[in-house]
Legacy VTK file of the C-alpha trace (Angstrom):
# vtk DataFile Version 3.0
C-alpha trace
ASCII
DATASET POLYDATA
POINTS 735 float
-7.909 23.242 -27.168
-9.664 20.314 -25.522
-12.019 18.799 -28.064
-15.805 18.894 -27.941
-15.599 15.130 -27.927
-13.566 15.133 -24.707
-15.939 17.606 -23.028
-18.918 15.510 -24.067
-17.333 12.343 -22.759
-16.712 13.803 -19.324
-20.180 15.308 -19.159
-21.774 12.058 -20.241
-19.870 10.088 -17.653
-21.560 12.218 -15.003
-24.953 13.075 -16.387
-25.675 10.341 -18.895
-25.600 10.690 -22.696
-26.209 14.366 -23.424
-24.615 14.790 -26.873
-26.909 13.163 -29.469
-24.460 13.868 -32.285
-21.877 11.692 -30.583
-23.589 8.329 -30.447
-20.248 6.564 -30.151
-19.362 8.670 -27.123
-22.696 7.839 -25.504
-21.900 4.178 -25.985
-18.570 4.746 -24.282
-20.345 6.175 -21.260
-22.273 2.930 -20.963
-18.878 1.253 -21.003
-16.842 3.711 -18.900
-13.577 1.804 -19.324
-13.680 2.889 -22.966
-14.125 6.552 -22.134
-11.182 8.858 -21.671
-10.271 9.030 -17.963
-13.397 7.109 -16.973
-12.703 4.637 -14.195
-11.980 1.031 -15.084
-10.665 -1.890 -13.062
-7.178 -2.912 -14.231
-7.354 -5.792 -16.741
-6.573 -9.280 -15.484
-3.275 -10.701 -16.687
-4.168 -13.537 -19.047
-2.836 -17.070 -19.355
0.097 -17.400 -21.749
-0.852 -18.775 -25.151
1.417 -21.777 -24.707
1.810 -23.367 -21.287
5.093 -25.195 -20.624
5.208 -28.952 -20.806
3.989 -30.692 -17.703
1.385 -28.184 -16.539
-2.201 -29.179 -15.895
-3.343 -27.139 -18.872
-0.973 -28.994 -21.205
-1.603 -32.456 -19.791
-5.363 -32.077 -19.417
-6.450 -29.415 -21.912
-10.152 -30.098 -21.436
-10.072 -30.528 -17.667
-11.890 -28.065 -15.416
-10.196 -28.316 -12.004
-12.345 -28.362 -8.919
-11.810 -25.441 -6.523
-8.385 -25.650 -4.857
-7.441 -28.684 -6.969
-4.094 -27.234 -7.977
-4.873 -25.105 -10.995
-1.794 -23.692 -12.671
-1.433 -20.300 -14.287
1.451 -19.349 -16.545
1.712 -15.584 -16.934
4.140 -13.448 -18.905
5.385 -10.056 -17.730
7.878 -8.035 -19.732
9.719 -5.080 -18.214
10.174 -2.436 -20.898
10.248 1.282 -21.498
6.772 2.445 -22.512
5.761 5.762 -24.012
2.376 7.088 -23.003
0.643 10.072 -21.495
-0.740 11.171 -18.139
-3.527 13.711 -17.832
-2.664 17.035 -16.191
-5.692 19.130 -15.257
-4.850 22.806 -15.005
-2.441 22.685 -17.924
-2.811 24.711 -21.082
-6.070 23.912 -22.954
-4.145 22.662 -26.014
-1.914 20.421 -23.880
-4.143 18.493 -21.378
-1.739 15.535 -21.180
1.950 15.151 -20.418
3.915 12.744 -22.552
5.961 10.284 -20.491
8.470 7.500 -21.051
8.535 5.127 -18.099
9.601 1.635 -17.146
6.509 -0.540 -17.069
5.113 -4.051 -17.070
3.726 -5.319 -20.352
1.767 -8.540 -20.618
-1.430 -10.126 -21.871
-4.381 -7.714 -21.596
-2.379 -4.666 -20.515
-4.497 -1.574 -21.192
-2.628 0.341 -23.939
-4.339 3.596 -22.928
-3.304 3.248 -19.278
-0.061 1.240 -19.236
1.330 2.694 -16.021
-0.527 0.347 -13.749
0.191 -3.359 -14.012
-2.525 -5.871 -14.874
-4.201 -7.710 -12.030
-3.148 -11.248 -11.135
-5.972 -13.421 -9.826
-5.739 -16.858 -8.205
-7.451 -19.107 -5.683
-6.085 -20.986 -2.687
-4.334 -24.129 -3.919
-3.307 -22.585 -7.244
0.210 -22.305 -8.608
1.114 -18.998 -10.252
4.088 -19.011 -12.610
5.225 -15.550 -13.703
7.781 -15.483 -16.494
9.580 -12.198 -15.906
11.479 -10.928 -18.951
13.680 -7.887 -18.322
13.994 -6.102 -21.662
15.407 -2.849 -20.275
18.752 -1.554 -21.607
22.032 -2.696 -20.091
23.008 -1.094 -16.775
26.666 -1.470 -15.704
25.863 -0.496 -12.110
24.002 -3.797 -11.664
27.291 -5.730 -11.692
29.814 -3.101 -10.628
31.715 -3.793 -7.415
32.337 -0.058 -6.981
28.715 0.758 -6.177
27.679 0.913 -2.526
24.807 -1.455 -1.854
22.849 1.322 -0.082
23.329 3.897 -2.813
20.534 3.897 -5.401
21.779 1.941 -8.402
20.892 -0.739 -10.957
17.847 1.189 -12.132
17.307 -1.315 -14.946
17.681 -4.425 -12.797
14.524 -5.848 -11.268
12.794 -8.741 -9.498
9.284 -9.456 -8.215
7.680 -9.317 -4.770
4.232 -10.732 -3.977
3.395 -8.262 -1.213
1.363 -9.879 1.571
1.225 -13.416 0.182
1.887 -16.226 2.650
4.309 -18.189 0.477
7.923 -19.331 0.606
10.535 -16.532 0.474
13.219 -18.726 -1.081
14.236 -20.263 -4.412
12.061 -19.038 -7.257
9.141 -18.126 -4.969
8.843 -14.713 -3.247
12.609 -14.259 -3.318
13.519 -10.551 -3.346
17.237 -11.202 -2.838
17.609 -11.945 -6.565
18.555 -9.468 -9.276
17.072 -10.059 -12.717
19.487 -7.926 -14.716
18.766 -6.414 -18.152
18.450 -9.054 -20.842
17.694 -11.825 -18.333
14.564 -13.923 -17.822
13.377 -15.722 -14.713
10.287 -17.750 -13.867
8.767 -17.121 -10.458
6.590 -19.836 -8.963
4.129 -18.998 -6.209
2.514 -22.067 -4.675
-0.561 -20.678 -2.935
-1.399 -22.992 -0.015
-4.920 -24.394 0.130
-5.491 -22.622 3.448
-4.294 -19.228 2.191
-6.695 -16.377 3.064
-8.688 -14.834 0.246
-7.943 -11.134 0.029
-6.409 -8.066 -1.594
-2.647 -8.255 -2.101
-0.300 -6.726 -4.674
2.975 -7.172 -6.526
5.861 -4.887 -7.419
9.648 -4.854 -8.026
11.897 -5.194 -4.983
15.455 -4.980 -6.306
17.401 -3.203 -3.538
18.734 0.031 -4.987
15.986 0.630 -7.543
12.711 -0.367 -5.868
11.360 3.169 -5.392
12.304 4.301 -8.879
10.499 1.368 -10.523
7.409 1.369 -8.274
7.338 5.146 -8.726
7.161 4.583 -12.487
3.881 2.690 -12.167
5.310 -0.833 -11.934
2.737 -2.206 -9.491
-0.413 -4.271 -9.762
-3.071 -5.910 -7.622
-2.840 -9.596 -6.730
-6.253 -10.899 -5.735
-6.751 -14.248 -4.020
-10.406 -15.160 -4.518
-12.146 -17.566 -2.182
-15.278 -19.695 -2.451
-15.132 -21.471 0.933
-18.324 -20.823 2.906
-18.117 -20.965 6.690
-19.331 -24.140 8.348
-20.267 -25.008 11.885
-16.628 -25.822 12.690
-14.603 -23.714 10.249
-14.385 -20.111 9.177
-14.903 -19.158 5.543
-14.074 -16.524 2.950
-15.620 -13.066 3.119
-15.967 -13.385 -0.675
-18.867 -15.791 -0.162
-20.785 -13.204 1.869
-20.228 -10.220 -0.445
-20.234 -12.040 -3.783
-23.355 -10.253 -5.150
-21.828 -6.821 -4.574
-20.258 -5.048 -7.581
-16.516 -4.727 -7.124
-14.174 -1.847 -7.840
-10.406 -2.212 -7.630
-8.396 0.974 -7.086
-4.598 0.982 -7.371
-3.273 4.337 -6.138
0.121 5.469 -7.411
2.319 8.551 -7.286
4.477 8.896 -10.407
6.920 11.837 -9.924
7.914 12.228 -13.580
9.953 15.258 -14.614
11.040 16.457 -18.036
14.638 16.491 -19.211
17.011 18.977 -20.738
20.157 17.658 -22.418
19.521 14.252 -20.897
19.265 15.585 -17.324
16.392 16.748 -15.151
15.371 20.310 -15.923
16.530 22.693 -13.202
15.568 26.148 -12.050
17.276 28.567 -9.690
15.431 29.478 -6.476
16.972 32.549 -4.790
17.471 32.715 -1.042
14.751 34.812 0.598
17.380 36.679 2.625
19.899 37.136 -0.163
18.610 36.989 -3.765
22.161 36.470 -5.030
22.276 33.198 -3.158
20.032 30.227 -3.557
19.957 26.742 -5.015
18.987 24.831 -8.108
15.952 22.557 -7.805
13.961 20.397 -10.206
11.872 22.373 -12.656
8.719 20.264 -12.732
7.147 22.014 -15.721
6.746 19.958 -18.890
6.148 21.930 -22.067
4.437 20.596 -25.146
6.794 18.219 -26.923
8.824 17.408 -23.803
8.759 13.922 -22.270
8.612 13.157 -18.561
10.736 10.415 -17.021
11.705 8.987 -13.616
15.500 8.794 -13.602
16.805 10.074 -10.256
16.275 9.758 -6.515
16.123 13.555 -6.447
12.535 12.878 -7.525
11.977 11.035 -4.205
12.447 13.431 -1.297
10.121 14.531 1.536
9.054 17.606 -0.431
9.287 16.291 -3.993
5.713 15.078 -4.349
4.188 18.366 -3.204
6.699 20.322 -5.293
5.995 18.272 -8.411
2.366 19.287 -8.815
1.587 15.744 -9.962
-1.619 13.868 -9.148
-2.169 10.536 -7.437
-3.383 8.252 -10.215
-6.126 5.651 -9.838
-5.450 2.715 -12.165
-3.286 5.054 -14.242
-5.985 7.737 -14.468
-6.082 11.233 -12.970
-9.310 12.129 -11.136
-11.325 9.427 -12.917
-15.107 9.204 -13.101
-16.622 6.140 -11.399
-19.862 5.527 -13.286
-22.851 3.207 -12.841
-23.145 3.222 -9.052
-26.748 2.894 -7.848
-28.393 4.355 -4.781
-28.820 1.821 -2.018
-26.707 -0.831 -3.795
-23.694 -1.907 -1.740
-20.354 -2.125 -3.545
-17.014 -3.617 -2.545
-14.098 -1.232 -3.044
-10.629 -2.783 -2.906
-8.027 -0.081 -2.220
-4.299 -0.630 -2.839
-1.750 2.052 -1.937
0.966 1.234 -4.466
2.629 4.637 -4.273
5.821 5.776 -2.587
5.740 9.394 -1.526
2.307 10.374 -0.238
-0.228 9.387 2.384
-3.804 8.897 1.192
-7.108 9.237 3.009
-10.427 8.339 1.413
-13.763 9.984 2.128
-16.894 10.435 0.010
-18.766 13.763 -0.131
-21.766 14.836 -2.216
-20.706 17.400 -4.812
-22.145 20.770 -5.789
-21.910 20.563 -9.590
-22.017 24.331 -10.246
-19.362 25.151 -12.869
-17.931 21.692 -12.331
-16.698 21.016 -15.873
-14.882 24.316 -16.211
-13.454 24.117 -12.689
-12.281 20.500 -13.045
-10.406 21.145 -16.295
-8.674 24.216 -14.929
-7.795 22.974 -11.434
-4.186 21.932 -10.995
-2.785 20.158 -7.928
-2.230 23.415 -6.058
-5.863 24.397 -6.580
-7.463 21.146 -5.424
-7.889 22.303 -1.837
-10.008 25.266 -2.943
-11.861 23.100 -5.484
-12.801 20.630 -2.743
-13.781 23.394 -0.331
-16.048 24.985 -2.954
-17.630 21.936 -4.601
-17.123 18.873 -2.394
-19.273 20.278 0.379
-21.805 17.561 1.141
-21.915 15.388 4.244
-19.429 12.531 4.490
-20.824 9.147 3.482
-19.929 6.522 6.110
-18.798 3.083 4.993
-17.679 -0.224 6.483
-14.019 -1.263 6.543
-14.105 -5.063 6.274
-10.468 -6.034 5.658
-7.002 -4.627 6.274
-3.975 -5.669 4.195
-6.073 -8.381 2.595
-7.148 -10.006 5.870
-10.763 -9.903 7.027
-11.201 -8.056 10.309
-12.989 -9.533 13.297
-15.450 -6.670 13.181
-16.414 -4.359 10.361
-15.577 -0.784 11.314
-17.794 2.154 10.442
-15.599 4.986 9.200
-15.994 8.261 7.359
-12.330 8.370 6.355
-9.584 5.767 6.267
-5.824 6.363 6.086
-3.659 4.414 3.660
0.107 4.572 4.034
2.381 3.140 1.297
1.830 -0.614 1.070
-1.574 -0.592 2.815
-4.733 -2.206 1.462
-8.297 -1.835 2.696
-11.563 -3.413 1.568
-14.561 -1.123 1.947
-18.280 -1.767 1.706
-19.805 1.418 0.290
-23.449 2.379 -0.150
-24.512 5.755 -1.577
-27.800 7.049 -0.123
-28.736 9.537 -2.876
-28.254 9.934 -6.588
-25.921 12.621 -7.896
-22.187 13.165 -8.058
-19.830 12.423 -5.164
-16.235 13.544 -4.716
-13.628 11.072 -3.532
-11.717 13.430 -1.269
-8.259 13.030 0.222
-8.754 15.244 3.321
-6.013 17.254 5.061
-3.508 15.371 7.199
-0.834 16.619 9.592
2.895 16.102 9.091
3.420 13.401 11.733
0.844 11.196 9.980
2.127 11.883 6.466
4.970 10.546 4.360
5.724 14.117 3.261
6.325 15.186 6.924
4.341 18.359 6.222
0.691 19.336 6.518
-1.066 17.938 3.446
-3.770 20.039 1.844
-7.077 18.571 0.720
-7.088 16.956 -2.729
-9.536 15.098 -4.967
-8.905 11.521 -6.113
-11.934 11.076 -8.366
-15.698 11.349 -8.741
-18.578 8.867 -8.457
-21.738 9.174 -10.547
-24.640 7.606 -8.632
-27.975 7.032 -10.305
-31.298 5.994 -8.827
-31.491 2.290 -8.028
-33.883 -0.091 -9.773
-35.018 -1.864 -6.620
-36.635 -0.634 -3.438
-35.660 2.931 -2.508
-32.684 3.269 -0.206
-33.387 4.024 3.445
-30.961 6.955 3.459
-28.808 5.227 6.085
-25.814 3.691 4.279
-24.702 1.541 7.208
-28.196 0.164 7.814
-28.437 -0.694 4.102
-25.064 -2.464 4.142
-26.025 -4.478 7.216
-29.428 -5.380 5.754
-27.869 -6.637 2.524
-25.170 -8.637 4.329
-27.835 -10.312 6.461
-29.878 -11.141 3.356
-26.799 -12.683 1.720
-26.057 -14.809 4.785
-29.599 -16.169 4.862
-29.488 -16.923 1.130
-26.058 -18.559 0.906
-25.445 -20.504 4.130
-27.032 -23.369 6.007
-29.570 -22.262 8.631
-27.146 -23.027 11.475
-24.295 -21.020 9.957
-26.598 -18.255 8.757
-27.941 -17.815 12.271
-24.401 -17.372 13.627
-23.396 -14.919 10.900
-26.619 -12.898 11.212
-26.279 -12.663 14.994
-22.701 -11.424 14.593
-23.730 -8.806 12.035
-26.526 -7.556 14.253
-24.079 -7.229 17.160
-21.871 -4.523 15.726
-21.058 -5.889 12.242
-18.914 -8.701 13.616
-17.239 -10.931 11.031
-15.917 -13.655 13.324
-16.832 -16.470 10.907
-14.541 -14.982 8.268
-11.305 -14.125 10.101
-8.348 -16.134 8.741
-6.016 -16.254 11.765
-6.664 -17.008 15.448
-5.389 -14.513 17.991
-1.811 -14.952 19.189
-2.236 -15.696 22.888
-0.144 -14.750 25.908
0.686 -18.445 26.353
2.174 -18.655 22.841
4.656 -15.840 23.434
5.425 -16.687 27.067
9.082 -17.533 27.481
10.027 -16.188 24.049
12.408 -13.213 23.852
10.856 -10.004 22.555
12.028 -8.606 19.237
12.904 -4.888 19.373
13.112 -2.744 16.231
13.835 0.946 15.811
13.961 2.960 12.593
16.433 5.837 12.507
17.866 8.410 10.106
21.355 9.466 11.154
21.749 12.989 9.874
25.340 13.144 11.039
27.301 16.327 11.802
25.790 19.363 10.163
22.823 17.406 8.908
24.803 15.276 6.497
26.137 11.749 6.687
26.554 8.665 4.501
24.557 5.517 5.149
22.079 7.459 7.253
19.025 5.217 6.780
19.257 2.624 9.528
17.459 -0.079 11.490
18.419 -1.168 14.999
17.602 -4.005 17.391
18.214 -1.991 20.567
16.234 0.914 22.010
19.098 2.246 24.143
20.608 5.501 22.906
24.358 6.114 22.877
26.613 8.918 21.743
28.675 7.900 18.710
32.243 8.911 17.941
31.191 12.242 16.417
28.885 13.167 19.289
25.543 12.245 17.712
22.951 10.420 19.825
21.910 7.242 18.016
20.200 3.913 18.829
22.909 1.490 19.911
23.921 -0.785 17.050
21.635 0.745 14.441
23.109 0.422 10.956
22.217 0.455 7.270
21.425 -2.710 5.337
24.199 -5.249 4.880
23.301 -8.081 2.469
25.871 -10.373 4.098
24.374 -10.131 7.598
21.259 -11.880 8.901
20.016 -9.422 11.514
17.332 -11.629 13.056
17.262 -15.433 13.323
13.869 -16.836 14.222
12.683 -20.356 15.035
10.004 -22.107 12.995
6.917 -23.033 14.983
7.286 -20.299 17.589
5.533 -16.988 18.172
6.979 -13.719 19.452
5.995 -10.237 20.489
7.741 -7.334 18.773
8.021 -3.709 19.825
8.452 -1.155 17.036
9.639 2.447 17.356
11.146 5.247 15.321
13.662 7.714 16.714
13.438 10.089 13.758
10.199 10.868 11.867
7.569 8.276 10.954
7.996 5.186 8.776
5.722 2.376 7.511
7.081 -0.996 8.716
6.658 -3.990 6.383
7.766 -7.583 6.890
7.581 -10.365 4.330
6.024 -13.857 4.631
4.097 -13.906 7.931
1.519 -11.256 8.892
1.347 -9.836 12.396
-1.408 -8.984 14.860
-1.516 -5.588 16.579
-1.570 -5.862 20.388
-1.481 -2.193 21.408
-0.181 1.177 20.229
1.002 3.573 22.932
1.322 7.281 22.261
4.133 9.293 23.919
1.976 9.727 27.050
1.491 5.956 27.339
-2.153 5.918 26.187
-3.291 3.004 24.021
-4.704 4.648 20.875
-5.562 1.371 19.086
-8.894 0.831 20.855
-12.283 0.617 19.167
-13.462 3.318 16.795
-15.625 5.840 18.630
-18.302 7.245 16.339
-17.917 10.949 15.766
-14.570 11.263 17.539
-11.576 11.998 15.337
-8.152 12.939 16.639
-4.526 13.069 15.552
-4.227 9.288 16.038
-7.479 8.358 14.300
-5.582 6.176 11.823
-4.756 3.839 14.727
-8.318 3.638 16.075
-9.731 0.137 15.900
-6.419 -1.561 15.030
-6.095 -3.536 18.269
-6.380 -7.199 17.300
-6.210 -6.481 13.544
-3.846 -8.506 11.330
-1.599 -6.617 8.884
1.699 -6.826 7.031
2.425 -3.071 6.881
2.022 -0.559 9.727
2.803 3.124 10.244
5.359 3.633 13.035
4.537 7.136 14.110
7.095 9.447 15.645
6.936 13.122 16.501
10.740 13.278 16.613
11.723 15.761 13.903
15.073 16.865 15.326
18.221 14.982 16.360
18.017 13.242 19.725
19.360 15.137 22.724
21.081 14.054 25.937
17.745 14.485 27.761
16.022 12.253 25.211
18.735 9.653 25.601
18.431 9.613 29.397
14.659 9.176 29.232
14.714 6.534 26.490
17.362 4.557 28.341
15.491 4.604 31.621
11.966 5.573 32.491
10.403 4.708 29.126
10.953 0.986 29.741
9.011 1.297 33.048
5.924 2.914 31.564
4.213 -0.459 31.134
4.974 -1.533 34.742
2.103 -0.850 37.163
2.761 1.814 39.823
6.007 2.943 38.156
6.783 6.574 38.992
5.911 8.952 36.185
8.681 10.817 34.432
8.609 14.618 34.751
7.248 16.271 31.635
10.479 18.187 31.120
12.370 14.921 30.697
10.029 13.279 28.176
11.382 12.728 24.676
10.006 14.570 21.694
7.298 12.052 20.851
8.120 8.345 20.526
5.236 5.946 19.894
5.530 2.306 21.004
3.843 -0.268 18.780
3.441 -3.860 20.010
2.663 -6.673 17.589
2.714 -10.482 17.700
3.429 -12.938 14.925
3.833 -16.649 14.305
6.619 -18.232 12.264
4.689 -20.890 10.400
5.361 -23.345 7.571
8.147 -21.518 5.705
11.865 -21.345 6.396
14.493 -19.244 4.690
15.804 -15.719 4.402
13.717 -12.628 3.645
13.557 -8.952 4.617
11.778 -6.328 6.685
12.026 -2.664 5.821
10.531 0.802 5.705
7.931 1.030 2.930
8.916 4.546 1.996
10.800 2.707 -0.703
13.571 5.244 -1.271
14.393 4.772 2.441
14.575 1.010 1.859
16.820 1.462 -1.197
19.219 3.542 0.904
19.562 1.123 3.794
16.427 1.039 5.987
16.112 -2.740 5.683
17.203 -5.907 7.489
17.655 -9.552 6.559
15.583 -12.011 8.576
15.707 -15.798 8.559
13.452 -18.512 9.921
15.121 -21.834 10.653
14.316 -25.230 12.075
14.373 -25.771 15.848
17.183 -27.978 17.104
15.006 -29.873 19.594
16.819 -28.367 22.557
15.212 -24.938 22.579
17.572 -23.400 20.044
17.937 -22.936 16.309
19.327 -25.800 14.230
22.339 -25.078 12.063
21.403 -25.282 8.405
24.476 -27.355 7.579
24.187 -29.789 10.511
27.284 -28.402 12.241
25.538 -27.926 15.575
23.190 -25.330 16.944
23.584 -21.634 16.387
23.018 -19.207 19.241
19.491 -17.920 19.531
19.421 -14.490 17.982
17.111 -11.574 18.412
LINES 1 736
735 0 1 2 3 4 5 6 7 8 9 10 11 12 13 14 15 16 17 18 19 20 21 22 23 24 25 26 27 28 29 30 31 32 33 34 35 36 37 38 39 40 41 42 43 44 45 46 47 48 49 50 51 52 53 54 55 56 57 58 59 60 61 62 63 64 65 66 67 68 69 70 71 72 73 74 75 76 77 78 79 80 81 82 83 84 85 86 87 88 89 90 91 92 93 94 95 96 97 98 99 100 101 102 103 104 105 106 107 108 109 110 111 112 113 114 115 116 117 118 119 120 121 122 123 124 125 126 127 128 129 130 131 132 133 134 135 136 137 138 139 140 141 142 143 144 145 146 147 148 149 150 151 152 153 154 155 156 157 158 159 160 161 162 163 164 165 166 167 168 169 170 171 172 173 174 175 176 177 178 179 180 181 182 183 184 185 186 187 188 189 190 191 192 193 194 195 196 197 198 199 200 201 202 203 204 205 206 207 208 209 210 211 212 213 214 215 216 217 218 219 220 221 222 223 224 225 226 227 228 229 230 231 232 233 234 235 236 237 238 239 240 241 242 243 244 245 246 247 248 249 250 251 252 253 254 255 256 257 258 259 260 261 262 263 264 265 266 267 268 269 270 271 272 273 274 275 276 277 278 279 280 281 282 283 284 285 286 287 288 289 290 291 292 293 294 295 296 297 298 299 300 301 302 303 304 305 306 307 308 309 310 311 312 313 314 315 316 317 318 319 320 321 322 323 324 325 326 327 328 329 330 331 332 333 334 335 336 337 338 339 340 341 342 343 344 345 346 347 348 349 350 351 352 353 354 355 356 357 358 359 360 361 362 363 364 365 366 367 368 369 370 371 372 373 374 375 376 377 378 379 380 381 382 383 384 385 386 387 388 389 390 391 392 393 394 395 396 397 398 399 400 401 402 403 404 405 406 407 408 409 410 411 412 413 414 415 416 417 418 419 420 421 422 423 424 425 426 427 428 429 430 431 432 433 434 435 436 437 438 439 440 441 442 443 444 445 446 447 448 449 450 451 452 453 454 455 456 457 458 459 460 461 462 463 464 465 466 467 468 469 470 471 472 473 474 475 476 477 478 479 480 481 482 483 484 485 486 487 488 489 490 491 492 493 494 495 496 497 498 499 500 501 502 503 504 505 506 507 508 509 510 511 512 513 514 515 516 517 518 519 520 521 522 523 524 525 526 527 528 529 530 531 532 533 534 535 536 537 538 539 540 541 542 543 544 545 546 547 548 549 550 551 552 553 554 555 556 557 558 559 560 561 562 563 564 565 566 567 568 569 570 571 572 573 574 575 576 577 578 579 580 581 582 583 584 585 586 587 588 589 590 591 592 593 594 595 596 597 598 599 600 601 602 603 604 605 606 607 608 609 610 611 612 613 614 615 616 617 618 619 620 621 622 623 624 625 626 627 628 629 630 631 632 633 634 635 636 637 638 639 640 641 642 643 644 645 646 647 648 649 650 651 652 653 654 655 656 657 658 659 660 661 662 663 664 665 666 667 668 669 670 671 672 673 674 675 676 677 678 679 680 681 682 683 684 685 686 687 688 689 690 691 692 693 694 695 696 697 698 699 700 701 702 703 704 705 706 707 708 709 710 711 712 713 714 715 716 717 718 719 720 721 722 723 724 725 726 727 728 729 730 731 732 733 734
């Protein structure tokens, strides 16, 4: 049975020390990171004990570099198998944890009790980060076999490292994901953070094509925080960090780890009879793990549209299941950094006051299937509004007041949160429909964690969280900036929480993209005849639909990833507009190196759904509200297309759809409209860095199976084209 100690710890985390006989446990409540399943920020990866010859630390051991003076960090990360445990509420009382054996990162300061989230890497603009990656996983012949298709999951023990969202070089030993660090090999990555790099919330994870999803889905992901201390001046923008520095900070890394237990070295299976004929049916994964069994992530059968719901697993927060966030105070604004580092689920975040009746008993006994009822019964208070201040690590031009925010795989959001009353709050993941979800099905309500809020020590809160946040931001501006700058910042905050003195990138103008060809991208899954087909995960550069040689309607030229082909060749120093679509279900688009700015998002009826957030109005496209003008590196490409394209769809997509943006164009009859294609327009600049990198779907098992393209940025040739890298003339301009 669960021990009295465990029950006391959980109770104390909510209600304060209530078990006098357990003085040590009460002390752990005061330090929640020490308490079982209490929330704790991931530890920061520490400097290696011995820095290599030539670094600033070796040459000047007593030097304290000035900000942005080129500090150098040398960090060690080992990739190993790690045995541990993951809590499973709703399990048998004598077995509240599942034992697991997973690939993981190990390094300085890794939390031994929660190893399945990587330690945080922190740096400042101007720093150099060296990460010595040591792959200690067992040998894997598929990493070097020529018989393995590149778009078939393989090389599960090969790895590399991607600094997701960083504006750094994609080549050499920088953010180069085209390398394979095979078992037994070591490699030192070097990220030179430019002095003008935005401060923000980024993250890192493996990106070895063929095994990315399996490794990220094992918990191999961590936050990468660029901290800034540059205040805005009369002529320059500054870091949001300088405005919110007094606020306590919480860092949440969300992950979905679809572990399953084995039998005779293979995933346990169970037979599910056909509802129409019990003698027929199919074998599926048996997700139960009995006491003594060990869960692992070994197969891409654990990454399917239905696998996460079927598994009964829980989204972890920093390696913890439904953790307790202690020590929040009423009226005290906090900064919450959210990182969606999972693969197979969509997350929404809302805060609701909790009814604590029978909480402890209900929480222990509630499994994943029972969370919807748990939330309906206990998480019944009003939503607490908060301010969204940054998206994908980049400060937004205007803070947005939201009651729920959607995070797709790869997303990050920075929230400013202020709790108006003391008590316990649920962190709820509310229901979401299939078109907005990675699972493609209606997601039930779930609970991500709980926040214990105690009465504040200062003046009583006003009861209006947004007013409190604004008041405290204004006070910070007056305290930290010169009168001239403070006046500008305060005026902006009073006019709708504007943050114009903290945005890192200027808007991409019409003049910048004028005369440049538009980039077109379409995601597609080719089901093939009878719903089956090899190499079905594809990306195309053409929106026209054609009938292939087996009669299937497909985007012209769409194909799976080919490592030997550069699909897009772009010119350094230019800017372009892109249009993004999906012709079969929804996918999160991610591109490396340069972020992009959202111009507009048109639903199937041609309405722009990316306009400002309207208070109190929520609809099926609420995740797009307020995104116009926002900078990101990952974006959900929504599609209501859940069936193969038809001849009618093809005719409409090849004709009238392209005229929807032309004024006075005749409307297409409803009967001829396709099943639901969204059109997303973004703009981006190709600045500073040249070389080859990738774009892909961030449902990472889709990427591993071919939904990815190579992209290169090259030098201009001076005549309006792209210079040949080997000085043999100019290459044709390529889309």
